[in-house]
Structures are given as structure tokens and as C-alpha cells.
N, C-alpha and C positions, 0 to 999 in steps of 0.2 A: 556538243549535242549529238545524240545517237541517231542513226538512220532509222526511219520509220518503216516497219514491215507491214504488209497487208496481205490478206488471203484473196486470191483471184480465181476465177473459174478456168478450167481446162475443158474445152469443148472437143469431144471425141467424134470421129467419123461415124461411129455406130449409134450416135444419138445420146449416149450417156455423157456424164461429165465427171470431172475430178477436180482437185484443188492444186494450186501452185502458191508459192510464197513469192512476193514481189517486194523489191526495194528500188525506188526510183524507176529507171527504165530496164531493170534486170529482173529475171524471174527464174525460179528453179522448181522442178516438178519430177515426179516419178513416171517413167514411160509406161504405156499400157502393157509392155512385156514384163513388168515388175523388175526391171534392172535394179540392182542394189545401189548403184551410184546415180544420184539425180542428174537430169539433163539441165543445162543452164543456157539461157539466151537473153537477148536484149531486143528492145523494140526497134522497128525499122520505119518505113514510110507509112503515113496514115491512109493513103488512097490506093495502095496496091502492095501485093506481096512481092518481095525481091529475094531471089535465091541467096544473095550474100548474107541475108539475115535468117535463113532457114536453119533449123536445128534438126539434124538427123541422128537417130539413136544408133550407136555403133553395134548394138546387139541384134536389133530386129529391123533396122532401116526405116522405122516409122519416122515421118517428118512432121515438124511443128513450126509455127510462127508465133512470135510474141507480138500482139497488137497494141499499139499505143492509144492512149486516151486523148483524142482530139488534135494532136499535132505530131509531125515527124519526130521520131526519137523521144517522144514524150513519156510520161509515166505509164506503167503497164495497165491496160484495160482488161485483157484476158489472153489466154494461150489457146490456139486452135491446132488440131491435128489436121493435116492436109494430105 
């Protein structure tokens, strides 16, 4: 059985949004700096942001968190820029 992929929202600090692709608790998206290689991250805790799960762009240092849907390390709900 193949892994199901879904499109999720990336919420940016400037109020705009973008899209990410998610499979299970992993997501990939293009940074706001238009880095050619996608960023990748996985979900962390459902009730707070934890630095160990933060994704920092190596080109522009923008930071993101992949938020789970309902439970710790659950499927991806969305990605937020912090």
C-alpha cells in the first residue's frame, strides 16, 4: 500500500499562506526565501512548540513548526512560520 499524501497550509507571519505536502507526520515545503531545496519537518507536541522540532531554513534562518492534528506526533495539520 502506498503512502497517502495530502496538501496542507503553511501559515506565514506576514498573514499570507502557502502550501506544503504531507505524508503521515512529515511535511515538505518551499521557504519564503524561495530556496530551491524544500524544507522538511515532522510534527511535535500538540499543546506547545518545542525547539527540537523547529525547522530553520539554512539560507534565510526563517523558522517553522509542523503542527499535529489532535495528538502528539500525529498526522500533519499545518505548518506555521514562527
